C-alpha positions in Angstrom: -80.0 30.5 -14.6 -81.1 27.0 -15.7 -84.5 25.8 -14.6 -85.0 22.0 -14.2 -88.5 20.7 -14.1 -88.8 17.4 -12.4 -91.4 15.8 -10.2 -91.8 13.0 -7.6 -89.0 10.6 -6.8 -87.0 12.1 -9.7 -87.0 15.5 -8.1 -85.9 14.0 -4.7 -83.1 12.0 -6.3 -81.9 15.0 -8.3 -82.0 17.2 -5.1 -80.0 14.6 -3.2 -77.4 14.3 -6.0 -76.9 18.0 -6.2 -76.7 18.4 -2.5 -74.2 15.5 -2.2 -71.9 16.8 -5.0 -72.2 20.5 -4.5 -69.1 20.8 -2.3 -66.9 18.7 -4.6 -68.0 20.6 -7.8 -67.2 23.9 -6.0 -63.8 22.8 -5.0 -63.0 21.7 -8.6 -64.2 25.0 -10.1 -61.2 26.8 -11.7 -59.9 29.8 -9.7 -57.8 32.8 -10.6 -54.8 33.8 -8.7 -51.6 32.5 -7.2 -48.0 31.9 -8.3 -47.1 28.7 -10.2 -43.6 27.6 -9.1 -41.5 26.0 -11.7 -38.0 24.5 -11.6 -35.9 23.5 -14.6 -32.4 22.2 -15.2 -31.3 24.6 -17.9 -29.9 28.0 -17.5 -31.4 30.4 -20.1 -29.0 33.3 -20.5 -31.0 35.3 -23.1 -34.6 35.7 -24.1 -33.7 37.5 -27.3 -34.9 35.2 -30.2 -31.9 36.4 -32.2 -29.4 35.1 -29.6 -28.5 31.4 -30.2 -28.7 29.1 -27.1 -25.4 27.7 -25.8 -26.6 24.1 -25.8 -29.6 21.9 -26.6 -30.8 22.0 -23.0 -30.9 25.8 -23.0 -32.5 25.7 -26.5 -35.4 23.5 -25.3 -36.0 25.6 -22.2 -35.9 28.9 -24.2 -38.4 27.4 -26.6 -40.8 26.6 -23.7 -40.5 30.1 -22.3 -41.1 31.7 -25.6 -44.2 29.7 -26.1 -45.6 31.5 -23.0 -44.4 35.0 -24.2 -45.6 34.8 -27.8 -49.1 34.2 -29.1 -48.2 31.7 -31.8 -45.4 29.8 -33.5 -44.3 30.8 -37.0 -44.1 28.3 -39.9 -40.3 28.1 -39.5 -40.5 27.3 -35.8 -39.8 30.7 -34.4 -42.3 32.6 -32.2 -44.0 35.9 -33.0 -47.2 37.9 -32.7 -50.3 37.5 -34.9 -48.9 40.4 -36.9 -45.6 38.6 -37.6 -42.2 37.8 -36.0 -41.0 39.9 -33.2 -37.4 41.0 -33.0 -35.9 41.2 -29.5 -39.3 40.3 -28.0 -38.7 40.6 -24.3 -41.4 43.1 -23.4 -44.9 42.1 -22.7 -46.3 44.6 -25.2 -44.1 43.2 -28.0 -44.7 39.5 -27.2 -48.5 39.7 -26.7 -48.6 36.1 -25.4 -50.3 34.7 -22.3 -47.5 36.1 -20.1 -45.1 39.0 -20.0 -41.7 39.3 -18.3 -41.9 40.8 -14.8 -38.4 40.0 -13.4 -35.4 38.6 -15.2 -32.1 37.4 -13.8 -30.3 35.7 -16.8 -29.4 32.1 -16.1 -30.9 32.0 -12.7 -34.5 33.3 -12.3 -37.5 34.5 -14.3 -40.9 35.7 -13.2 -43.7 35.9 -15.7 -46.9 37.9 -15.0 -50.3 37.2 -16.5 -51.1 39.3 -19.6 -54.5 40.8 -18.8 -55.1 41.6 -22.4 -54.1 38.3 -23.9 -56.3 37.5 -26.9 -56.7 33.9 -25.8 -58.1 34.9 -22.4 -56.3 35.8 -19.2 -54.3 32.9 -17.7 -55.7 31.5 -14.4 -52.5 32.1 -12.4 -51.3 35.6 -11.6 -47.6 34.7 -12.3 -45.1 31.9 -13.0 -41.9 31.8 -11.0 -39.1 29.9 -12.8 -35.9 28.8 -11.0 -33.1 27.7 -13.3 -30.1 25.4 -13.0 -31.8 23.0 -10.5 -30.5 19.5 -10.4 -32.9 16.6 -10.9 -32.3 15.6 -7.2 -33.2 19.1 -6.0 -36.2 19.3 -8.3 -37.7 16.0 -7.1 -37.0 16.9 -3.4 -38.6 20.3 -3.7 -41.7 18.8 -5.3 -42.0 16.2 -2.5 -41.7 19.0 0.1 -44.3 21.2 -1.6 -41.7 23.9 -2.5 -42.5 23.8 -6.2 -45.5 22.9 -8.5 -44.0 21.9 -11.8 -40.7 20.2 -12.8 -39.2 18.4 -15.7 -38.2 14.8 -15.0 -35.7 12.9 -17.1 -37.5 9.8 -18.6 -35.0 7.5 -16.9 -36.1 8.9 -13.5 -39.8 8.4 -14.0 -40.1 5.1 -12.2 -38.2 6.5 -9.2 -40.4 9.6 -9.1 -43.6 7.5 -9.2 -42.2 5.3 -6.4 -41.7 8.4 -4.3 -45.4 9.2 -4.7 -44.8 12.1 -7.1 -47.7 13.0 -9.4 -46.2 12.3 -12.9 -47.5 13.3 -16.3 -46.0 11.7 -19.5 -46.4 12.7 -23.1 -46.4 10.6 -26.2 -42.8 9.5 -27.1 -41.8 12.5 -29.3 -38.0 12.9 -29.0 -35.7 10.7 -31.1 -32.2 9.8 -30.0 -30.0 8.6 -32.8 -26.4 8.1 -33.9 -25.5 10.3 -36.8 -22.3 9.6 -38.7 -20.1 12.6 -39.6 -19.8 12.8 -43.4 -16.2 12.6 -44.8 -14.7 10.6 -41.9 -13.2 7.3 -43.1 -15.1 5.2 -40.6 -18.4 7.0 -41.5 -17.9 6.4 -45.2 -17.7 2.6 -44.8 -21.3 1.4 -45.3 -20.6 -2.0 -43.9 -19.3 -0.5 -40.7 -22.3 1.7 -40.3 -24.7 -1.2 -40.9 -22.7 -3.5 -38.5 -23.0 -0.9 -35.7 -26.7 -0.5 -36.3 -27.3 -4.3 -36.2 -25.2 -4.7 -33.0 -27.2 -2.3 -30.9 -29.7 -3.8 -28.4 -32.3 -1.1 -28.4 -34.7 -3.1 -26.2 -32.1 -3.3 -23.5 -31.6 0.4 -23.7 -35.3 1.0 -23.0 -35.6 -1.7 -20.3 -32.5 -0.9 -18.3 -31.3 2.6 -19.1 -34.7 4.2 -19.5 -36.4 1.9 -17.0 -39.1 1.0 -19.6 -40.0 4.7 -20.1 -39.7 5.0 -23.9 -39.7 2.9 -27.0 -37.0 1.3 -29.2 -36.6 3.3 -32.5 -36.1 1.6 -35.9 -37.3 4.6 -38.0 -37.4 8.3 -37.9 -41.0 8.6 -36.8 -42.9 7.0 -33.9 -45.7 4.6 -34.5 -48.4 6.9 -33.0 -47.6 9.5 -35.6 -46.7 7.7 -38.8 -48.4 4.4 -38.4 -45.5 2.7 -40.2 -42.8 2.5 -37.5 -43.5 -1.3 -37.1 -42.1 -1.8 -40.5 -38.6 -0.9 -39.3 -36.8 -3.5 -37.2 -35.5 -2.7 -33.8 -34.1 -6.1 -33.0 -30.4 -6.6 -32.4 -28.6 -8.9 -34.9 -25.2 -9.8 -33.5 -24.7 -12.6 -36.0 -25.2 -10.2 -39.0 -23.1 -7.5 -37.3 -20.2 -10.0 -36.9 -20.4 -11.1 -40.5 -20.1 -7.5 -41.7 -17.3 -6.8 -39.4 -15.4 -9.8 -40.7 -15.7 -8.5 -44.2 -14.0 -5.2 -43.2 -11.0 -6.9 -41.5 -8.6 -5.4 -39.0 -10.1 -3.7 -35.8 -12.8 -1.2 -36.9 -12.9 1.8 -34.6 -15.6 4.5 -34.2 -15.2 7.7 -32.0 -18.7 8.5 -30.8 -19.3 12.0 -29.4 -22.0 12.8 -26.9 -23.1 15.9 -24.9 -20.9 16.1 -21.8 -23.7 17.6 -19.8 -26.3 14.9 -20.7 -26.1 11.9 -18.4 -28.6 9.9 -20.6 -26.4 10.4 -23.7 -23.4 9.2 -21.7 -25.2 6.0 -20.6 -26.4 5.3 -24.2 -23.0 5.8 -25.6 -21.5 3.4 -23.1 -24.2 0.8 -23.9 -23.4 1.2 -27.6 -19.7 0.6 -26.9 -20.6 -2.7 -25.0 -22.9 -4.0 -27.8 -20.4 -3.0 -30.5 -17.5 -4.8 -28.7 -19.4 -8.1 -29.1 -19.5 -7.5 -32.8 -15.8 -6.8 -33.0 -16.1 -3.0 -33.3 -14.3 -0.7 -30.9 -16.5 2.3 -30.1 -14.8 5.0 -28.1 -17.3 7.4 -26.4 -16.1 11.0 -26.2 -17.7 13.7 -24.1 -18.2 16.9 -26.1 -18.4 20.3 -24.2 -20.5 21.9 -26.9 -22.3 21.3 -30.2 -19.1 21.6 -32.2 -18.1 18.1 -33.3 -14.3 17.6 -33.1 -12.4 16.5 -36.2 -11.7 13.1 -34.6 -15.4 12.2 -34.1 -16.8 9.6 -36.6 -20.3 9.9 -35.2 -22.4 11.9 -32.8 -25.4 11.2 -30.6 -28.2 13.6 -31.3 -31.6 14.3 -29.8 -34.4 15.5 -32.1 -37.7 16.6 -30.8 -40.7 16.5 -33.1 -42.0 20.0 -33.9 -45.4 18.7 -34.8 -47.5 15.6 -34.3 -48.0 15.4 -38.1 -45.6 12.9 -39.7 -44.9 15.0 -42.8 -44.0 18.1 -40.9 -41.9 16.2 -38.4 -40.0 14.2 -41.0 -39.3 17.4 -43.0 -37.9 19.0 -39.8 -35.7 16.0 -39.1 -34.3 16.0 -42.7 -33.4 19.7 -42.4 -31.6 19.1 -39.2 -29.8 16.0 -40.5 -29.0 17.4 -44.0 -25.2 17.7 -43.4 -25.0 14.0 -42.7 -27.5 12.4 -45.1 -28.2 12.4 -48.8 -31.2 14.7 -49.1 -32.2 13.2 -52.4 -35.0 10.6 -52.7 -34.4 6.9 -52.2 -33.8 6.3 -55.9 -31.3 9.1 -56.3 -33.9 11.6 -57.7 -34.1 15.1 -56.1 -36.7 15.3 -53.3 -39.2 17.7 -54.8 -42.6 16.8 -53.3 -43.2 18.7 -50.0 -43.2 16.2 -47.2 -45.8 18.1 -45.2 -48.5 17.2 -47.8 -47.0 13.9 -49.1 -48.7 10.6 -49.1 -47.9 8.0 -46.4 -46.3 5.8 -49.1 -44.0 8.7 -50.2 -43.0 9.5 -46.6 -42.2 5.9 -45.9 -40.0 5.7 -49.0 -38.1 8.8 -47.9 -37.7 7.5 -44.4 -36.7 4.0 -45.6 -34.1 5.4 -47.9 -32.4 7.3 -45.0 -32.6 4.4 -42.6 -31.2 2.0 -45.1 -28.2 4.2 -45.7 -27.3 3.7 -42.0 -25.9 7.3 -41.9 -28.5 7.9 -39.2 -29.1 5.1 -36.7 -32.3 5.5 -34.7 -32.0 4.3 -31.1 -34.9 5.2 -28.8 -38.0 7.4 -28.5 -38.3 9.4 -25.4 -41.5 11.0 -23.9 -41.6 14.4 -22.1 -42.1 13.7 -18.4 -43.3 16.2 -15.8 -43.9 16.2 -12.1 -46.8 18.2 -10.6 -47.9 19.3 -7.2 -51.3 18.3 -5.8 -52.5 21.9 -6.1 -51.8 22.2 -9.8 -55.1 21.6 -11.7 -56.2 21.1 -15.3 -52.8 20.2 -16.5 -52.7 18.3 -19.8 -49.4 17.0 -21.3 -48.6 18.9 -24.4 -48.6 17.3 -27.8 -45.5 17.3 -30.0 -44.6 20.8 -31.0 -46.7 22.4 -28.2 -45.2 24.4 -25.4 -46.1 24.0 -21.7 -49.9 24.8 -21.5 -49.4 26.7 -18.2 -51.9 29.4 -19.1 -54.6 26.8 -18.6 -53.4 25.6 -15.2 -55.0 26.8 -12.1 -54.1 26.4 -8.4 -56.2 24.8 -5.8 -56.5 27.2 -2.9 -55.4 26.1 0.6 -58.4 25.5 2.9 -59.0 28.4 5.2 
């Protein structure tokens, strides 16, 4: 109990203030109980960490679910308990995270129950019910009708969702979309062609029209909010420079650009790249790919890289590891990269990043945020930082008035 000594008019004003706000404070006090209803697009077919996801969409969803089942992320990005990595990891006892698996129908439905013994404290909700394979249209409609509490929203649908009165939460831009050239292909080995394509692309138009202004043009491998140096990389289109380089090549340069067949955003970006490239005299042929395997006829591929950490060194190191097959992992001056990027100076990180961007083997396009839709009854939600999973253990549900 807290005693407050106050006399005269001060006591009267304090009493009136407390009386006037008591009901509001009580209604906002976190409550335990209820089921948080979640809808996602992906179909997760296995929760075994040793089983590789079928596609990037499943990989991202599996990562979010594992963040709820395990108590921490290991240094290499996998999940485990405080005692170390967990193999298999589908039982509540083994996972020791905020939630445990209660019901599991692979690829369709998952129910997680609160772990009463979680070291970080019991979650507020009793359970999380996750419906998989839901289209964006169905997810938005269910949220509008009050049939769900938490959904993923594609960045390009953010403006529409807001216009429908949906409560929207947006993270910092933390996912890079880039063109990566396939090493060994004749078109990919022509430095002038790679540079011409990069100069021809109108990144601002991609953000304004395809993403509906929900995102940022990307000139480097790290966003401005993380590295502080992104402004040093140009994102402006240069059709004149692109045409000059194309003229030096001669003939009719052609690039086969692969993209994820199940990703409508990648398809739109690939088509936009083809339009911009045509103006510079480059024929870009978009090709839908059914899986992560890049066919032998592809010269380049659209990729999406999500930052595993808000720290620029850790994020850049992760990107370099993912891009290693396509880029020269040596330093910008040809010397082997020996200094750990996680602890490197800002100048050194910039030199490494500049060396990769100037090779044009990786052509950054846009930065995407993570966008979520929330029901009115979901409280204390905070958009996760880069590398963090959904903080659903901290969300509580407003009870319906009796």
